[in-house]
N, C-alpha and C positions, 0 to 999 in steps of 0.2 A: 652470729660467729659461723666461721668457716668451718664445715666436718673435714676432719683429718681424712677419714677414708675415701670421700669424693675426691678431696684435693689430690692425694695420691694416685688416685686413678686419672684424674684431667693431666697431672704433671707427667703419667708415663706415656701418653700418647701427644702431648704438647709441641706444636712447634714454637720456634723461637719466640715469635710475636705473642703467642698464647702463654708462654711464660712469664712475659713481661706484664701481660694483663692479669694474670693471678698474683703477681706480687703488688701490682696497685691496688687490685681488690683486697689482698692482705692489709695493705695501708689504710685502706678507707675503712675496713672492719676495725683496725685498731685506733682508728680516730674515732669512730663510734663508742669503742670501750673507752677511751679516755673521756669522753662526754660524761659517759655514766660515773666513772671513778671520781671526777669533780663533783658530780651530783651527791653521790654516796660519801663525799669527803675520804676516798681511799688512795690518799697521794702516795703510799708505798707501791700501790699497784699501778698508778698512774707512771711512776717512774720505770717499772717493769715495761708497761706496755712502751714507753716512749724508746726505750733501750731496744723494743725489737723492731719499732719503727726506723730507728736510726741503721741496723742493721740491714734494714730492707733497702733503706736508701743507698747504703754502701754498694750492696749488690746490684742496684739499679744503675749506680754509677760505674760500677766495672763493667756493665753490659756496652757502655759506648766506646765508640773506637773510633780515632782519628779526631779531626779537628772541623769537620763539617759544619754547617751552619747549624743543624738540628742536633748533632751530639753537644756543641756549645749552648745553645738553648737550653736542652734538657739539664745538663749540668747547673746552669743557673737556678731553673726550676727546683732541681732537687735540694740545692743548698737552701733556697728560700723556704722551702718546705721544712728543712730541718731547721732554721731559725723561728719558723712558725711555732713550730712542736715545741722549742725548746723555751720559748716566750710564754707558750700555754701551759707547761709543766711549772715554771718558775712563778708566774703570776696566777696561777690556776685559771686561766682565761679560757672558756668555752667557745669564744668567737676564732682563737687562733686555729683551733681545730675545725670547727666549720670553714674557714677560709681555706685551710690544707685540703680538704675535702673537695671544695668546690674546684681548687686547681686540680688535683688528680683525677677527678671524675671524666673530665673529658679526654685526657690522657688514656685513661682505661678504655674509654669507648672507641677512641681512633685506634689502639691497639687490638680491641676485639674486631674490628672491621678489618684489619690489616689479618689477622689470624684467619679470618675466613678465605680469603682470597689465596693463602699460601697452602693451606689443608694440613693434615696432620704430619708429624716426623716419621721417620723410619723406625719401626719397632718390630724385632723379629726376635722369636724366643720360642717356649715350647711351653705347652699348656696340657696338663695331665688329669685325668678323671680316675676311676678305678679300673676301669679296662682300657686306656688307650692313652697314647701320649700323641700330640698334635703338634705340628709346626705352623707358626703363623706369621706374616710380614705385612706389615701396613706401607701405605705410599710415601715415598720420600717427600722433602721439603727443601724449600729455598731457606738460606738464612738471610736475618734482618741484620742490616750494619747501620747504626745511628752516628 
């Protein structure tokens, strides 16, 4: 399960590609939680997890711009993953969640590699301790457009 404090730190300095990778990571974590819910016959919990997964998929869809080939392909993938998790929830089918993980994992790995080539986003602000206030700024970034 993802640690909220760790995620907050990662998000605060993440570039666009890393933000997408974090969403993929959260999806895969949800798919694993769905498998556990099916094993434990906690179907209300499964429904809540899938609702969160659909919210993440909607956010991923919102990140796509234009009608480029990659944007069209990613849209189709996200819609298919939504169909898989819906089938998994309705039929209590673990294979659907395993297939969804197999589909998202390579996308996660790809965006993780893209993130390494872009660098962190600009983060400026103040840090403070008991006796001082410091200004900080991190490197700028390029944007990802799918």
